[in-house]
N, C-alpha and C positions, 0 to 999 in steps of 0.2 A: 318313613318317620312319622308322617301324619297318621298313618294307620295305628301306630304304636300309641300315640297320644289319644286317639279316639277310644282305644280299648282301656287306657289307663284312667280316663276321666271319671268313671263312676266310683273308683276307689281312692281318689286323691283329692286333696284340698285344691280349690280353684287357683290359689296362689302358686302351688307347686306346679300345676299344669302350665300356668303363665310363664313361670321361670324356665321350665323345660323347653317350652315353645320358643322363647327368646334365645336360649342358648343353642338349641338345635338349628335355628335358622342359619347360623354361620356354616355349619356342615352341609345343610341342605343346599345352600347357595353354591357350594363347590361340588358336592357329590350327588346332588338330587337327581341328576339325569341317569345315574348308574343303576343297574339292576342290583339286587342283593348279592348275586353271584359275582358280579363285577366288583362290587364293593368289598366282598370277602377276599378277593384276590388282589386287593390294593393296599396292603399295610404300608408299603414304602411311600406311596403317594399320601396316605394319611399322616405318616410321620413327617413328611416334608411340610404338609399343611399345618400340622401342630407347631412346628418350629416357627412358622410365620405369624402365629397368634401372639397378641401382646401378652406380656408376662402377667399383667394384672387380671386378664380375662381367661387366660389359658386353662387354668385348673377347672373352672366351672363348665366351660364349653366342652372340654375333653371328657369330663365326668358325665355330662349329659349324653354325649355320643356313645361312650362306653356302656352306660346304663341301657340305652336304647338298643344297641347291638347285642348286649347280653340277653335282653328279653327276646330278641329275634332268634338267638341261638336256642333259648329254652323252648321256643315255638317250633324248633326244628326246621326253620326256613333257611338257615345257614349252619355250618358245622363248627365254625370258630369265629371268634370276635376279632376282626382285624384291628380295631382300635386298641385292644389289649396287647396285641402282638407288637405294637410300636414301642412298648416298654412302660416303665413306671409313669405315673401321673402325680408327682409330688405336690401336695398342698403347700402353697407358699406360707412362710412364717408371717404371722400377724405382727405388725408393729405395735409396740407397747403404747398405750394411751397415757399421756401424762395428765394426772388429775389437776383440777383447779386448786390453787392455794386457798387458804382461809381468807386471805385478803381479797382475792378475786371473787370468791363467793359472796363476801360481804358487799363488795362493789356492785355485783350483779343484783343482789337483793335490794339495794337502795335504788338502783337504776330502774328496776321493774316495778317499784312502788307496791301497789296492793297485790301484785302477783309474785312479789319477792319471796314470800315464805315457801313457795313451791320449789324454788332453787335450793333452799336449805333442806327441804324434805327429800328432794331427789339426790342431792349430794350426800346426805347423811345415811340414806337407806341403800344407795347403790342400785336402785331399781332402774330398769330400762324404761324409756318413754312409753312403750306399748304396755308395760306392766302398771306404771302408776296411773296412766290414763284409764285403765280398766278397773281400778280399785273402786270398791263400794264401801260405804260406812260400816257395813257388817263385817268387812274384812279385818277391821281393827279390833284386837282383843286388849282392852285397857288393863285387865288384871295381869296379863303376862307382859304388858308393855311391848307388844309385837303386832305385826300384821301378817296376814296370810295371802300369799300370791297364788291365785287359782285360775286367773283368766289373763288374757292378753288381748290387746287391740292391735290388729294387723290388717293392712289393706282394706280399711274402712269396714272391718268386721270385728265383732267381739267373739273371741274363741274361748272355749271352756278352759283349756290349759295349753301350755306351751308345747313345743316340739318334743321335749325330753321330760323325763320324770323329775329331773333337777330343776325344771322351770316351776314346778309346784313346790312351794317351800314356805317356811315361817321366817320372817325377817324381824330381828329385834329393832326397836325404836330407840334412838338416843334421847337424851334430855332435850336437845335442841329441836329434834324433829317431832 
């Protein structure tokens, strides 16, 4: 698994590698002493291990293992991915986030004093914290009464654009924001 991460490093964001490393550590703790051939012959043991993972962490940890082993299959080091043989890896449904009420936003605005307008701006635009932190004055187009999201701030780094093309977008501004 460490060999996989070493080969992946030049092509991936450091945050992606850190996430994979953290998720793979769980599988490495249990299966790290096995050879690839032994691991390939262990789908039942992997399935048992998967059932022991907490529901909140299971999807990401299993996805990292499946991704790693799929790369090992592509490298012809094993012929089949034992983590995929364990069955589906359903992504858990996200719980809906209940937005603040207008009254709660007004209370926060007052409580934060000079920083209060930031609460209004964030709530009115729906931007993620990493998006509004990365904004620059040039991102605001007053004529269109909108702003352009082109960068994000993540893991102490400014990134040119988000993970998906939908992360780069134009956001209309309300009268309040």
